[in-house]
N, C-alpha and C positions, 0 to 999 in steps of 0.2 A: 658024590664020588670020593673015594679015598685017595689022597695025594700026599706026598711028602712036602716038606717045607720049601725045597728048591722049586718043585713043580708049582706050588702055590705062588711063589714070587713071580714066575713067568706068566702064569695065568692072570694074576692081578695086573701086571704090566699091560697085558693084552686088553684086559677090561678097560683100562684107562686110555686106550688108544695109542700107546707108546709104540713107535715104529723104529726108533733108534736109541741106542744107549752107548755111552762112552766109558771105557774102563781099562783095567789092568788086573789080571788074575793073580791068585796066590793060594796057598794051602787052605786057608780057612774058608774061602769062597768057592772052592773047587766044585762043590755040589751044584751051586747055582750056575757056574760056567758050563758044567756038563749038560745041564738042562737047556741052557741057552743055545748050545750047539745043536740040540735036537730041534730047536725052533728058529734056526738061523734064516729060514725063508720068510719068517714073519717079523722078526726083530733083528735089525742090522746092528752088529756090534763093531764099533770103531776102536781098535786097539791103539791107544796113544803111546807115546814114548815115555811118559811119566804120569803118575796119577794127578799131579797138578794140572797137566794138560787136559786130562779127562774132565776135571771139574770146570775148567774154563770153557771147554767145548760144550758141556751141558748148558752153561750160562749163555754162551753165544747162540746156541740153538734156541734157547728160550727167548732171548731178546729179539731174535730175528723172526721167529714164527709166532710168538705169543703163547706157545704151548709150554707145558712143564718139561724141563730138561732133566735127564736121568744120567747119573754116573755111578759106577761100581768100583769098589776097591776091597782088598783083603784086609786082614787085621794088622795091628801094629803100625809099622812105617807106611804101609799102603794107605791106611786110614788117615794117619796124620798128614800125609802128602796132599790130601784133599782140603785141608783146613784153610789155606789161603784162598782157594777158589770158593769155598763156602762163605768165607768172610766177605769176599768181593761181592758175591750175590746178595748177601744180607744187607750190605751198605747201600746197594742200589735197588733193593726190593725186587729181586729177580726170582721167579719160582723154579727151583730145582729140587729134586729128591735124590739124595745121596744114600746109596745102599752099601753098607759095609758088613762084613762077617767077622765074627770074633772067635776066640777059642771056645770050646764047649762049656756049657753051664757049670759042670763040676770043676773046671779049671779056672773059672773067673775069680779074681782076687788073690791069686796065688803066684803072681809074677811069672806066669807061664810064658813059653816062647811066643813071641810076637803078640802078647796080650797088651792092650791099652784101653783105658776107659774113654773111648771116643765120644760117648754121649756126654760125659762130663766136660770134656775138652771143648765140644762144640755148643754147649748149652748157651753161652752168651752170644753166639753168632748164628743161631738158627731161630726160626719161629717155634720149633719144637724138635726135641731129640728123643728118640725111642730106643730102648733095648728090648727085644722080644725074646723072653725066656720060655715061652709056652707056645708050641706050634698052633694050638687052638686059637690063639689071639693074632696070628700072623696076618691073615687076610684082612681082618678089620683094621689092623694097624696100618697096613699099606694103603688101604682106601682112605683112611683118615689122613694119612700123610699127604696124599695128593689134594684132598680138600683143603687142608691147612695151607699148603704151598700156594694155591691159586686164589684163595678167598681173601676178601678185604684187601689190606695192603699185602701184596705178594711177598714171598721170601723162601729161603731154603729150609728144608726139613731133612733130618738124618734118621735113618733106620739102621740099627745095628742088630745083627742076627747071629747068635752063637752057632757054631758049626753043627752041633748035634740037633739043633732046631731045624736046620735045613734038611736033615735026613729023617727026622721023626715024621710020623704019618698021622693025619687026622681027616675028618670029613670036610670037604670043600664044597661050598654052595656058590655058584656064580652069581654075580650081581651086576646090574646096570648102574653106572655112575649116577648119583642123585643130582637133581637140579638145585642150583643155588637160589637162595631167596632173592626176590626182586630188590635191587639196590636202592630204589627210590623210597622204599618203605621205611628206611632208617633216617631220612633227612628231615630236619625240623622245618616246619612251615614258617615258624617265627624267624629262624635264621635266614631263610630265603627272602622274606619280606624286608628284613633289615638290610640285606645285601642290595636288593633292588633300590631301596631308599637312598643308600649311600652312593650308588652308581649314578642315579638320576640327579643327585645334587652336585656331583663333581663337575668342575670346570676344566681340570687338567688331569684326567685319569691316565694311568699307565698300566699296561697289562704285562705281568711277569709270569712266564710259563716254565714249569719244572717238569721233572721226569714223570710225575703222576699223570700228566696229560697224555704222555705216550702210553703208559701202562693201561690207562682206562679206555683207550681208543676214542678219546673225546675230540679228535682233531676237527671233524666236520662241525660239531656243535661249538667248538672254540672259534672257528671261522665265522659262524653265524653271530656269535657274541661280539666279536670284534667289529663286524659290519654294523651291528646295532649301536654299539657304544662309540664307535668312531674314535679309536684311541691308538696310540703307538704301542708296539709290542716288542718286548725283549725276552730272552730266554736264558736258562742255565745250560751248562754243558749237557745235562741229562735230558733237557727239554727239547733238544734239537729235532726238528722235523714235525713237531706237533702243530706248529704254525709255520707256513712256508717262508723260507729265507729269501724268496724272490719277491715277496709282497712289498709294495712301497711303504707300508706302515711298519715294517720290520726294521729295527734299529741296530741289530747285532746283539751279541752276548753281553751279559751283565757281570760286573765284578772285577776281580784282580786282573784278568786279561780281556775284559770286555771293552767295547767301544766307548769312546768319550761321549758319543751321542746317547748311549744307553745310561751310562753312569751319571752324566749331567741331567738327563731327563728325569730319571728316577729321583735324583736329589731335589728336583724342582717341582715334581708333580704334587697334586693335592689329594690324590687317592691312588694307592698302589693296590692293584687287584692281582692276587697271587694264586695261581692254579697249580697245585701239586708240587710245591717246592718247599724245602726244609730250612731255608735261610742258612746255608753253609757259610762258614767263615770266608771261603773263597769268593762268595757272592757279596756278602754284606760289608766286608772290611770292618771298620770300627762300628759296632752295633749301636753305639750311642749317637752316631751321626747318620746312620742309614735311614734314608727316606724321611729325614727329620721334618720336612714340611708337609708330610702326607698323613692321612689316615690310612691304615692298612687293613684290607679285607682279605682274609685267607680262606681258600677252599682246600680241604685236605680230607682224605679218607681216614687218617689216623689221628684221633684226638690227642695223642701224646705229642704231636708236633705243634699243637696250638700253644703259643706263648713259651715255647721251649728256648728258642734262641733270640727271638725278637718279640717284644710286646706288641700285640695287635689291638685293633679297635673292634673288629667283628669277624665272625667266622661262619663258614658253612661246612659242617662235618658230614662226610658221606662220599659215595662214589661220584667222581667228578662229572662223568658223562650224564648221569641222572640229574645231578645238581644243575648243570648247565641247561639242560632241557627245561627244567622248572623256571630258572631265571630268564631264559630267552623268551619264554611264553608270556612273561609279565613286563618285560622291558619295552619302553617306547624308544623310537629311534632318536639317537643323540646327534648333535652337530658340534664337533670340536676342531673345526678346520684351522682356526688361529693357533691352537696348541700344536696341532700336527705340523703346521708350517714352521713353528719355532723349533720343534725337534728336528724337522727336516733340514733346517739351516745348520744345525749341529752336524748332521750327517754329511752335508756338503763341505763344511769347514774342516771336519776331522775325519776324513776317510781313512780306512786301512790302506797302508802302502808299504812297498818294499823296494829294494834295489832292483832295477829292471833288467840288468844285463847278466848277472851271475846266476848260477844254479843255487837256488835257495829253497828252504822249506815252503814258504808261501807259493813260489812258482810251481813247485812239484804238486802241491795240493790243487792249485788252480788248473794245471794241465790235466790232472786226473779228472777233475770236474768237466773240463772241456771234452776230453776223449770219451768219457762215460756218459756224457750229456746229463749229468746229475742223477743218473739212474742206477748207481752202484750201491752195494752195501759197504759202507766204510767202517772198518774196525781200526782201533788204534791201541797202541801201548800207552805209556804215561810219560809226559814231559813236554818239551818244546813242540815236538811234532804233533802231539795231541792238541795243543792249543792252536797251532796253525791249521790243523784239520777242522777244528771247530770254527775258526775265523773265516777261512777262505773257500770252503766247500759249501754250496748252497743246498741245504737239506729242505726238501719240499714235502716229504712224507715221514710219518713216524716209523720207528724201528729201522732206520737207515744209517744211524750212527750208533755203533756199539763200542762202548768205552768204559773203563773203570773210573767212575766219578768220585764215589765216596771213599773207597779204600786207597785209590791211586796205585794199582797193582802193576808194577813193572813185570813183564812176562805174560800179561793177560792176553794180549791181542792175537797171537798166533793160534793158540788153542781155540779162542773164541771165533776166529775166522773159520777154522775147520768146522766148528759146530754150525756156524751161520750158513756156510756153503752146503753142508749136509742137509740142513733143514730147508734151504732155498736153492736147489741145484740150478735153477734157471737164471739166477742173478749173478752178476759180476761181483765178486767179493775181493776187496783190497784191504790188506792190513798195512797201515802206515806205522812204522816203528822207528825208534832211535836205535843206534848201534848198541847202547848200553842195555836197553830192553831186549833187543834181539838175542843178545848173549844169554839172557836168563833162561829162555825155553826154546832156543833155536833147534833143539833136537826134534821138535814137532814137524819140521820140514820132512823128516823121514816118514812121519805119519801121513802127511799129505801125499807123498809119493807112494807109500805102501797101499793106500786106499784110493789112489787116483782122484784126489780132491784138488781140482785146479784153481787154487787161490793165487793171488799175486801179492807177494811180500815186498813192499817198498821200504828199504832201510835208508832213513835220512841220517847219513853217517858223517858226523862232525868230529869223531875220534875223541869225544869227551862226554861226560854226563851233562848234557846241555843245560837243563833247567837248574841243576845244582850249581853249575859253573856260572850261570847268569846271576844267581844270588850272590855267589862269591865275588863276582865282578862288581856288583852294585852295592853290596852291603858288608863285604868282608875284605875290602882293600886289596882285591885281586890275589888273595891267598888261595890258590887252586889246590886245596888239600884233597888228594885221592880222587880227583875227577878226570884225570887225563888217561885216555884209553889207547894211546898210540903204541901198538905192538905189531906182531907179525901175522895176526889173524886176517885171512883173505876170505871175505864172505862169498865171493864168486866161486872159488875153489871149494869152499865148504858146501855150498849148495850143490855143486856138481858131484861132490863125493857122496851125497845122500840121494842122488838120482834126479835132482831138480835141475832146471835151467838157471844159470847164473849170468847176470849181465851187469857190467859196471858203467855208470854214467857220471861224467865230470862236467858236462856242459848242458845247457838247456836243450840244444838240438839232439844230443845223445840221449837225454831222458825222453824227449818226445818219441824218438824212434824206438827206444827200448820198451816203453809202455805200450805203444801201438803194436809192437811185435808180441808182447806178452798177452795182450787181449785176444790175439788170434791163435795162440798156441794150444789152448786146452790142456795145459800141463801146469804143475806148480812151478812158479818162477820167482826168483829172488833178484831184485834190482838194487844194487849197491850204489847209492847216490852220494857222491863226495861233496860236502858243503863246508863252508868256513866255520871254524871252531868258535868264533866270536859272534855269530849271528844270534840275535835276540828276538824274543816275543814282545811285540809292542801292540797296544799300550800296556802299562803295568801300574798297579796300585801297590805301594809298599805295605808290607804287613802291619796291621794295627792302625792304619790311617783311613781317612774317609775315601769312599769310591770317587767322590768329586775331585780328589787330589790325583787322579790318573795322570801319568806323564808318558811321553813317548821319546823317540830318538831325537827329534827336534828340540824338545824341552831339555834333554840332557846336554845337547850341544850348546844351547843358550846358557845353561847353568855353568858349564865348564868355561864358557867364554866370558862369563861375568855379566851377561846381559839379562 
């Protein structure tokens, strides 16, 4: 059949099973939006308040559902406003397809109105960036983009389409999406054998779970592995939920704001088994001292991650779920009860704790956990509240913590929450934000109201840029340069002005009631939680030091007291 480029875009999205897109229209993409209007009963379009919100929403949709998220933007500033969201998805290996439209082919390279080389700009932060100058290549390019986004290590792909290509006509032949190759066919049997050998020789193994375990859907196979190996388990921020945080073998997060039990245990283990983690500097601390007593066995789908940040002893390259099935079939059941008991003593001796009476970040997160019974989708911004959400909410399933781990994008969470709730309408979706982050993209509250997306926005409001201030307090002699946010902004009135419900909480009881009320409203709600400006995230590892040098509030008091 003969279709124009805009019609081909919509037909290809339908081919790929896309039911929701997030975006913001403009002149160059008008043809696509006109066609989208005609298919509005088949593809829902969420008009965000800003293109960055659209890219974060596509990301949140992808993280929550496991599908490819899609966002749309016009040329020039519309396209560049997607860049932060694309980079966020790239750093965390999230599959999104960003479709932009540009000026017509004859106008490219002439500094035309709202012309920008978006494929060049996004080349370092995408798996692939396309510009389609021939309508005959458009359908195949879109199909290829989706394959690239979700295959191997997932990630974002950008397609830029000049406006005249969206109006040009060509023959369109529908296609069913092709099947992916079986993932286990790429895994080396020699690497599997070496992994099994190392595991069965270990006396003090420790399992470290990263975001790859979430993306691969390997949680059930991971549980089987841990049962067989009988080892303690830690995770990264991105790995939350791949192994249940309620399991007695779970020791808490690893790294800069990880538990002492995890940091000490990894520093003492003789084999660190790493599943889908990239050894971020926030995890390793000083790489020269990281897991210095251990051999390191790394499982990862991306060979570029092997020996990139930490030198390892053995690897298994390939899809984690497939690799775990192979390893599990060959392992004999291990018994490491003495090692588990030792790590368990660390858990008892160094529990996470906070001041019990005041309204604090940890209390807020624990209360959200209690009232949602651990069954919510938790989204965060970036900073202290993010770390509290990682520490104090017990994640038992994958894809239940959505957060910007690699890029650390302030302003990510609200858009991502909209995407998550759109993709999972039956789930309670809570975005935990700091006041600094909320200011970045708070205009998306209007999006939630416009489209009746009932998310709960919990603003942990300490009137400062909390994590930056914490560093200034600990490492910059309390010089609070540009981190104080005390002004006249009233988040309750702001929420009400956009059509949402606004509630302020200054005590624990007020927050209990506010959150309980929010759960029953079925409307977008903003809860402004007033906490102390000097509250800190504990424990902490100073930058550049060993994770075994983790310190907490008690250690600081002893140091200041000279003991």
